[in-house]
PDB file with SEQRES, HELIX, SHEET and CRYST1 records, atoms N, CA, C and O in Angstrom:
SEQRES   1 A   57  MET ARG ASN ARG HIS PHE THR VAL TRP LEU LEU SER PHE          
SEQRES   2 A   57  ILE PRO ILE ILE ILE ALA PHE MET VAL LEU PRO LEU LEU          
SEQRES   3 A   57  PRO ASP ARG ILE PRO ALA HIS PHE ASP PHE GLY GLY ASP          
SEQRES   4 A   57  VAL ASP ARG TYR GLY SER ARG LEU LEU LYS GLN ASP GLU          
SEQRES   5 A   57  GLY GLY ILE ILE GLN                                          
HELIX    1 AA1 ARG A    2  VAL A   22  1                                  21    
HELIX    2 AA2 LEU A   23  LEU A   25  5                                   3    
HELIX    3 AA3 ARG A   46  GLU A   52  1                                   7    
SHEET    1 AA1 2 ARG A  29  PHE A  34  0                                        
SHEET    2 AA1 2 VAL A  40  SER A  45 -1                                        
CRYST1    1.000    1.000    1.000  90.00  90.00  90.00 P 1           1          
ATOM      1  N   MET A   1      40.667 -17.416  12.315  1.00  0.00           N  
ATOM      2  CA  MET A   1      41.138 -17.726  10.984  1.00  0.00           C  
ATOM      3  C   MET A   1      40.484 -19.002  10.453  1.00  0.00           C  
ATOM      4  O   MET A   1      40.117 -19.081   9.281  1.00  0.00           O  
ATOM      5  N   ARG A   2      40.345 -19.982  11.315  1.00  0.00           N  
ATOM      6  CA  ARG A   2      39.752 -21.261  10.904  1.00  0.00           C  
ATOM      7  C   ARG A   2      38.278 -21.072  10.523  1.00  0.00           C  
ATOM      8  O   ARG A   2      37.793 -21.685   9.573  1.00  0.00           O  
ATOM      9  N   ASN A   3      37.584 -20.230  11.264  1.00  0.00           N  
ATOM     10  CA  ASN A   3      36.186 -19.951  10.987  1.00  0.00           C  
ATOM     11  C   ASN A   3      36.028 -19.238   9.638  1.00  0.00           C  
ATOM     12  O   ASN A   3      35.057 -19.477   8.920  1.00  0.00           O  
ATOM     13  N   ARG A   4      36.967 -18.379   9.301  1.00  0.00           N  
ATOM     14  CA  ARG A   4      36.929 -17.665   8.028  1.00  0.00           C  
ATOM     15  C   ARG A   4      37.095 -18.640   6.856  1.00  0.00           C  
ATOM     16  O   ARG A   4      36.421 -18.495   5.837  1.00  0.00           O  
ATOM     17  N   HIS A   5      37.977 -19.622   6.990  1.00  0.00           N  
ATOM     18  CA  HIS A   5      38.173 -20.621   5.937  1.00  0.00           C  
ATOM     19  C   HIS A   5      36.899 -21.444   5.735  1.00  0.00           C  
ATOM     20  O   HIS A   5      36.520 -21.739   4.601  1.00  0.00           O  
ATOM     21  N   PHE A   6      36.257 -21.801   6.806  1.00  0.00           N  
ATOM     22  CA  PHE A   6      35.001 -22.549   6.712  1.00  0.00           C  
ATOM     23  C   PHE A   6      33.934 -21.735   5.983  1.00  0.00           C  
ATOM     24  O   PHE A   6      33.198 -22.267   5.152  1.00  0.00           O  
ATOM     25  N   THR A   7      33.855 -20.456   6.296  1.00  0.00           N  
ATOM     26  CA  THR A   7      32.868 -19.586   5.656  1.00  0.00           C  
ATOM     27  C   THR A   7      33.132 -19.472   4.158  1.00  0.00           C  
ATOM     28  O   THR A   7      32.195 -19.514   3.362  1.00  0.00           O  
ATOM     29  N   VAL A   8      34.373 -19.332   3.774  1.00  0.00           N  
ATOM     30  CA  VAL A   8      34.721 -19.231   2.352  1.00  0.00           C  
ATOM     31  C   VAL A   8      34.356 -20.521   1.628  1.00  0.00           C  
ATOM     32  O   VAL A   8      33.788 -20.468   0.537  1.00  0.00           O  
ATOM     33  N   TRP A   9      34.665 -21.660   2.199  1.00  0.00           N  
ATOM     34  CA  TRP A   9      34.317 -22.945   1.581  1.00  0.00           C  
ATOM     35  C   TRP A   9      32.809 -23.107   1.479  1.00  0.00           C  
ATOM     36  O   TRP A   9      32.303 -23.570   0.457  1.00  0.00           O  
ATOM     37  N   LEU A  10      32.104 -22.738   2.503  1.00  0.00           N  
ATOM     38  CA  LEU A  10      30.647 -22.844   2.488  1.00  0.00           C  
ATOM     39  C   LEU A  10      30.044 -21.958   1.399  1.00  0.00           C  
ATOM     40  O   LEU A  10      29.165 -22.404   0.661  1.00  0.00           O  
ATOM     41  N   LEU A  11      30.497 -20.731   1.291  1.00  0.00           N  
ATOM     42  CA  LEU A  11      29.981 -19.817   0.279  1.00  0.00           C  
ATOM     43  C   LEU A  11      30.343 -20.259  -1.139  1.00  0.00           C  
ATOM     44  O   LEU A  11      29.608 -19.964  -2.082  1.00  0.00           O  
ATOM     45  N   SER A  12      31.449 -20.951  -1.300  1.00  0.00           N  
ATOM     46  CA  SER A  12      31.826 -21.414  -2.635  1.00  0.00           C  
ATOM     47  C   SER A  12      30.986 -22.611  -3.078  1.00  0.00           C  
ATOM     48  O   SER A  12      30.860 -22.853  -4.278  1.00  0.00           O  
ATOM     49  N   PHE A  13      30.421 -23.350  -2.160  1.00  0.00           N  
ATOM     50  CA  PHE A  13      29.606 -24.513  -2.525  1.00  0.00           C  
ATOM     51  C   PHE A  13      28.122 -24.184  -2.701  1.00  0.00           C  
ATOM     52  O   PHE A  13      27.385 -24.996  -3.259  1.00  0.00           O  
ATOM     53  N   ILE A  14      27.678 -23.047  -2.252  1.00  0.00           N  
ATOM     54  CA  ILE A  14      26.262 -22.688  -2.392  1.00  0.00           C  
ATOM     55  C   ILE A  14      25.816 -22.647  -3.858  1.00  0.00           C  
ATOM     56  O   ILE A  14      24.755 -23.194  -4.158  1.00  0.00           O  
ATOM     57  N   PRO A  15      26.568 -22.028  -4.799  1.00  0.00           N  
ATOM     58  CA  PRO A  15      26.123 -22.053  -6.197  1.00  0.00           C  
ATOM     59  C   PRO A  15      26.048 -23.469  -6.782  1.00  0.00           C  
ATOM     60  O   PRO A  15      25.177 -23.747  -7.606  1.00  0.00           O  
ATOM     61  N   ILE A  16      26.930 -24.343  -6.374  1.00  0.00           N  
ATOM     62  CA  ILE A  16      26.907 -25.725  -6.867  1.00  0.00           C  
ATOM     63  C   ILE A  16      25.658 -26.436  -6.359  1.00  0.00           C  
ATOM     64  O   ILE A  16      25.007 -27.163  -7.109  1.00  0.00           O  
ATOM     65  N   ILE A  17      25.332 -26.234  -5.118  1.00  0.00           N  
ATOM     66  CA  ILE A  17      24.135 -26.858  -4.542  1.00  0.00           C  
ATOM     67  C   ILE A  17      22.880 -26.335  -5.234  1.00  0.00           C  
ATOM     68  O   ILE A  17      21.970 -27.107  -5.538  1.00  0.00           O  
ATOM     69  N   ILE A  18      22.828 -25.041  -5.480  1.00  0.00           N  
ATOM     70  CA  ILE A  18      21.670 -24.458  -6.175  1.00  0.00           C  
ATOM     71  C   ILE A  18      21.566 -25.017  -7.592  1.00  0.00           C  
ATOM     72  O   ILE A  18      20.467 -25.319  -8.057  1.00  0.00           O  
ATOM     73  N   ALA A  19      22.688 -25.157  -8.278  1.00  0.00           N  
ATOM     74  CA  ALA A  19      22.677 -25.693  -9.644  1.00  0.00           C  
ATOM     75  C   ALA A  19      22.096 -27.100  -9.674  1.00  0.00           C  
ATOM     76  O   ALA A  19      21.309 -27.418 -10.566  1.00  0.00           O  
ATOM     77  N   PHE A  20      22.459 -27.935  -8.737  1.00  0.00           N  
ATOM     78  CA  PHE A  20      21.925 -29.300  -8.707  1.00  0.00           C  
ATOM     79  C   PHE A  20      20.463 -29.335  -8.279  1.00  0.00           C  
ATOM     80  O   PHE A  20      19.747 -30.276  -8.620  1.00  0.00           O  
ATOM     81  N   MET A  21      20.012 -28.340  -7.548  1.00  0.00           N  
ATOM     82  CA  MET A  21      18.607 -28.282  -7.180  1.00  0.00           C  
ATOM     83  C   MET A  21      17.742 -27.846  -8.374  1.00  0.00           C  
ATOM     84  O   MET A  21      16.608 -28.304  -8.514  1.00  0.00           O  
ATOM     85  N   VAL A  22      18.266 -26.974  -9.225  1.00  0.00           N  
ATOM     86  CA  VAL A  22      17.525 -26.448 -10.368  1.00  0.00           C  
ATOM     87  C   VAL A  22      17.576 -27.405 -11.555  1.00  0.00           C  
ATOM     88  O   VAL A  22      16.679 -27.380 -12.397  1.00  0.00           O  
ATOM     89  N   LEU A  23      18.586 -28.231 -11.639  1.00  0.00           N  
ATOM     90  CA  LEU A  23      18.798 -29.120 -12.787  1.00  0.00           C  
ATOM     91  C   LEU A  23      17.565 -29.942 -13.167  1.00  0.00           C  
ATOM     92  O   LEU A  23      17.250 -29.999 -14.355  1.00  0.00           O  
ATOM     93  N   PRO A  24      16.855 -30.576 -12.251  1.00  0.00           N  
ATOM     94  CA  PRO A  24      15.674 -31.351 -12.650  1.00  0.00           C  
ATOM     95  C   PRO A  24      14.526 -30.492 -13.191  1.00  0.00           C  
ATOM     96  O   PRO A  24      13.636 -31.015 -13.862  1.00  0.00           O  
ATOM     97  N   LEU A  25      14.529 -29.209 -12.918  1.00  0.00           N  
ATOM     98  CA  LEU A  25      13.459 -28.329 -13.375  1.00  0.00           C  
ATOM     99  C   LEU A  25      13.657 -27.829 -14.806  1.00  0.00           C  
ATOM    100  O   LEU A  25      12.717 -27.317 -15.414  1.00  0.00           O  
ATOM    101  N   LEU A  26      14.860 -27.970 -15.347  1.00  0.00           N  
ATOM    102  CA  LEU A  26      15.162 -27.481 -16.681  1.00  0.00           C  
ATOM    103  C   LEU A  26      14.600 -28.411 -17.753  1.00  0.00           C  
ATOM    104  O   LEU A  26      14.471 -29.612 -17.515  1.00  0.00           O  
ATOM    105  N   PRO A  27      14.262 -27.876 -18.933  1.00  0.00           N  
ATOM    106  CA  PRO A  27      13.820 -28.735 -20.031  1.00  0.00           C  
ATOM    107  C   PRO A  27      14.982 -29.574 -20.556  1.00  0.00           C  
ATOM    108  O   PRO A  27      16.144 -29.277 -20.280  1.00  0.00           O  
ATOM    109  N   ASP A  28      14.663 -30.627 -21.317  1.00  0.00           N  
ATOM    110  CA  ASP A  28      15.713 -31.503 -21.844  1.00  0.00           C  
ATOM    111  C   ASP A  28      16.598 -30.797 -22.864  1.00  0.00           C  
ATOM    112  O   ASP A  28      17.786 -31.101 -22.967  1.00  0.00           O  
ATOM    113  N   ARG A  29      16.034 -29.860 -23.615  1.00  0.00           N  
ATOM    114  CA  ARG A  29      16.770 -29.159 -24.667  1.00  0.00           C  
ATOM    115  C   ARG A  29      16.796 -27.664 -24.344  1.00  0.00           C  
ATOM    116  O   ARG A  29      15.751 -27.037 -24.170  1.00  0.00           O  
ATOM    117  N   ILE A  30      18.012 -27.103 -24.266  1.00  0.00           N  
ATOM    118  CA  ILE A  30      18.197 -25.708 -23.882  1.00  0.00           C  
ATOM    119  C   ILE A  30      18.977 -24.990 -24.983  1.00  0.00           C  
ATOM    120  O   ILE A  30      19.947 -25.545 -25.501  1.00  0.00           O  
ATOM    121  N   PRO A  31      18.577 -23.763 -25.356  1.00  0.00           N  
ATOM    122  CA  PRO A  31      19.375 -23.012 -26.332  1.00  0.00           C  
ATOM    123  C   PRO A  31      20.795 -22.813 -25.813  1.00  0.00           C  
ATOM    124  O   PRO A  31      20.999 -22.385 -24.677  1.00  0.00           O  
ATOM    125  N   ALA A  32      21.772 -23.127 -26.659  1.00  0.00           N  
ATOM    126  CA  ALA A  32      23.164 -23.050 -26.228  1.00  0.00           C  
ATOM    127  C   ALA A  32      23.928 -21.918 -26.909  1.00  0.00           C  
ATOM    128  O   ALA A  32      24.941 -21.453 -26.386  1.00  0.00           O  
ATOM    129  N   HIS A  33      23.449 -21.469 -28.079  1.00  0.00           N  
ATOM    130  CA  HIS A  33      24.169 -20.418 -28.789  1.00  0.00           C  
ATOM    131  C   HIS A  33      23.188 -19.622 -29.629  1.00  0.00           C  
ATOM    132  O   HIS A  33      22.244 -20.177 -30.191  1.00  0.00           O  
ATOM    133  N   PHE A  34      23.418 -18.313 -29.713  1.00  0.00           N  
ATOM    134  CA  PHE A  34      22.561 -17.418 -30.488  1.00  0.00           C  
ATOM    135  C   PHE A  34      23.409 -16.707 -31.540  1.00  0.00           C  
ATOM    136  O   PHE A  34      24.581 -16.412 -31.309  1.00  0.00           O  
ATOM    137  N   ASP A  35      22.797 -16.431 -32.715  1.00  0.00           N  
ATOM    138  CA  ASP A  35      23.504 -15.653 -33.729  1.00  0.00           C  
ATOM    139  C   ASP A  35      23.291 -14.161 -33.459  1.00  0.00           C  
ATOM    140  O   ASP A  35      22.664 -13.790 -32.466  1.00  0.00           O  
ATOM    141  N   PHE A  36      23.812 -13.313 -34.344  1.00  0.00           N  
ATOM    142  CA  PHE A  36      23.714 -11.862 -34.127  1.00  0.00           C  
ATOM    143  C   PHE A  36      22.276 -11.356 -34.187  1.00  0.00           C  
ATOM    144  O   PHE A  36      21.959 -10.314 -33.612  1.00  0.00           O  
ATOM    145  N   GLY A  37      21.408 -12.086 -34.877  1.00  0.00           N  
ATOM    146  CA  GLY A  37      20.009 -11.688 -34.954  1.00  0.00           C  
ATOM    147  C   GLY A  37      19.191 -12.113 -33.751  1.00  0.00           C  
ATOM    148  O   GLY A  37      18.016 -11.759 -33.649  1.00  0.00           O  
ATOM    149  N   GLY A  38      19.785 -12.863 -32.844  1.00  0.00           N  
ATOM    150  CA  GLY A  38      19.089 -13.328 -31.657  1.00  0.00           C  
ATOM    151  C   GLY A  38      18.393 -14.660 -31.834  1.00  0.00           C  
ATOM    152  O   GLY A  38      17.665 -15.105 -30.946  1.00  0.00           O  
ATOM    153  N   ASP A  39      18.611 -15.313 -32.992  1.00  0.00           N  
ATOM    154  CA  ASP A  39      18.012 -16.619 -33.242  1.00  0.00           C  
ATOM    155  C   ASP A  39      18.913 -17.723 -32.707  1.00  0.00           C  
ATOM    156  O   ASP A  39      20.139 -17.618 -32.747  1.00  0.00           O  
ATOM    157  N   VAL A  40      18.292 -18.769 -32.212  1.00  0.00           N  
ATOM    158  CA  VAL A  40      19.050 -19.905 -31.686  1.00  0.00           C  
ATOM    159  C   VAL A  40      19.632 -20.687 -32.852  1.00  0.00           C  
ATOM    160  O   VAL A  40      18.902 -21.069 -33.767  1.00  0.00           O  
ATOM    161  N   ASP A  41      20.947 -20.930 -32.829  1.00  0.00           N  
ATOM    162  CA  ASP A  41      21.546 -21.738 -33.879  1.00  0.00           C  
ATOM    163  C   ASP A  41      22.191 -23.020 -33.342  1.00  0.00           C  
ATOM    164  O   ASP A  41      22.784 -23.784 -34.104  1.00  0.00           O  
ATOM    165  N   ARG A  42      22.078 -23.250 -32.051  1.00  0.00           N  
ATOM    166  CA  ARG A  42      22.543 -24.517 -31.490  1.00  0.00           C  
ATOM    167  C   ARG A  42      21.795 -24.780 -30.194  1.00  0.00           C  
ATOM    168  O   ARG A  42      21.604 -23.880 -29.376  1.00  0.00           O  
ATOM    169  N   TYR A  43      21.379 -26.013 -30.022  1.00  0.00           N  
ATOM    170  CA  TYR A  43      20.728 -26.456 -28.794  1.00  0.00           C  
ATOM    171  C   TYR A  43      21.641 -27.447 -28.089  1.00  0.00           C  
ATOM    172  O   TYR A  43      22.471 -28.101 -28.720  1.00  0.00           O  
ATOM    173  N   GLY A  44      21.480 -27.548 -26.792  1.00  0.00           N  
ATOM    174  CA  GLY A  44      22.241 -28.508 -26.012  1.00  0.00           C  
ATOM    175  C   GLY A  44      21.366 -29.104 -24.931  1.00  0.00           C  
ATOM    176  O   GLY A  44      20.240 -28.660 -24.705  1.00  0.00           O  
ATOM    177  N   SER A  45      21.888 -30.099 -24.278  1.00  0.00           N  
ATOM    178  CA  SER A  45      21.146 -30.725 -23.187  1.00  0.00           C  
ATOM    179  C   SER A  45      21.308 -29.902 -21.915  1.00  0.00           C  
ATOM    180  O   SER A  45      22.167 -29.023 -21.843  1.00  0.00           O  
ATOM    181  N   ARG A  46      20.500 -30.182 -20.934  1.00  0.00           N  
ATOM    182  CA  ARG A  46      20.611 -29.442 -19.675  1.00  0.00           C  
ATOM    183  C   ARG A  46      21.942 -29.729 -18.989  1.00  0.00           C  
ATOM    184  O   ARG A  46      22.450 -28.881 -18.255  1.00  0.00           O  
ATOM    185  N   LEU A  47      22.509 -30.898 -19.212  1.00  0.00           N  
ATOM    186  CA  LEU A  47      23.808 -31.204 -18.621  1.00  0.00           C  
ATOM    187  C   LEU A  47      24.918 -30.405 -19.292  1.00  0.00           C  
ATOM    188  O   LEU A  47      25.891 -30.024 -18.640  1.00  0.00           O  
ATOM    189  N   LEU A  48      24.779 -30.150 -20.586  1.00  0.00           N  
ATOM    190  CA  LEU A  48      25.760 -29.346 -21.294  1.00  0.00           C  
ATOM    191  C   LEU A  48      25.817 -27.948 -20.706  1.00  0.00           C  
ATOM    192  O   LEU A  48      26.902 -27.404 -20.498  1.00  0.00           O  
ATOM    193  N   LYS A  49      24.663 -27.364 -20.437  1.00  0.00           N  
ATOM    194  CA  LYS A  49      24.644 -26.023 -19.864  1.00  0.00           C  
ATOM    195  C   LYS A  49      25.244 -26.003 -18.460  1.00  0.00           C  
ATOM    196  O   LYS A  49      25.845 -25.008 -18.056  1.00  0.00           O  
ATOM    197  N   GLN A  50      25.088 -27.077 -17.730  1.00  0.00           N  
ATOM    198  CA  GLN A  50      25.674 -27.111 -16.400  1.00  0.00           C  
ATOM    199  C   GLN A  50      27.195 -27.148 -16.498  1.00  0.00           C  
ATOM    200  O   GLN A  50      27.884 -26.506 -15.705  1.00  0.00           O  
ATOM    201  N   ASP A  51      27.725 -27.900 -17.471  1.00  0.00           N  
ATOM    202  CA  ASP A  51      29.175 -27.957 -17.647  1.00  0.00           C  
ATOM    203  C   ASP A  51      29.736 -26.600 -18.022  1.00  0.00           C  
ATOM    204  O   ASP A  51      30.857 -26.271 -17.634  1.00  0.00           O  
ATOM    205  N   GLU A  52      28.978 -25.800 -18.772  1.00  0.00           N  
ATOM    206  CA  GLU A  52      29.427 -24.486 -19.172  1.00  0.00           C  
ATOM    207  C   GLU A  52      29.199 -23.439 -18.097  1.00  0.00           C  
ATOM    208  O   GLU A  52      29.656 -22.304 -18.226  1.00  0.00           O  
ATOM    209  N   GLY A  53      28.490 -23.816 -17.030  1.00  0.00           N  
ATOM    210  CA  GLY A  53      28.197 -22.844 -15.987  1.00  0.00           C  
ATOM    211  C   GLY A  53      27.006 -21.981 -16.292  1.00  0.00           C  
ATOM    212  O   GLY A  53      26.807 -20.954 -15.644  1.00  0.00           O  
ATOM    213  N   GLY A  54      26.209 -22.366 -17.260  1.00  0.00           N  
ATOM    214  CA  GLY A  54      25.074 -21.575 -17.686  1.00  0.00           C  
ATOM    215  C   GLY A  54      23.995 -21.438 -16.644  1.00  0.00           C  
ATOM    216  O   GLY A  54      23.269 -20.444 -16.631  1.00  0.00           O  
ATOM    217  N   ILE A  55      23.879 -22.387 -15.797  1.00  0.00           N  
ATOM    218  CA  ILE A  55      22.850 -22.314 -14.756  1.00  0.00           C  
ATOM    219  C   ILE A  55      23.192 -21.208 -13.764  1.00  0.00           C  
ATOM    220  O   ILE A  55      22.313 -20.483 -13.298  1.00  0.00           O  
ATOM    221  N   ILE A  56      24.450 -21.090 -13.455  1.00  0.00           N  
ATOM    222  CA  ILE A  56      24.874 -20.142 -12.430  1.00  0.00           C  
ATOM    223  C   ILE A  56      24.979 -18.730 -12.989  1.00  0.00           C  
ATOM    224  O   ILE A  56      24.728 -17.765 -12.267  1.00  0.00           O  
ATOM    225  N   GLN A  57      25.345 -18.590 -14.256  1.00  0.00           N  
ATOM    226  CA  GLN A  57      25.494 -17.269 -14.838  1.00  0.00           C  
ATOM    227  C   GLN A  57      24.175 -16.691 -15.001  1.00  0.00           C  
ATOM    228  O   GLN A  57      24.050 -15.565 -15.481  1.00  0.00           O  
TER     229      GLN A  57                                                      
END                                                                             
């Protein structure tokens, strides 16, 4: 049972670790919202996308 809890915790932290590894590779300005035509109508910083979970999605 203890080993199973460790595995679950480890698997839950892998996406967070990957997000922090990819963060320096992202551009400073990232499209944050698109209109119905597919055009960008709002930009955000790379940190904004991380807060929204955009890196992982």
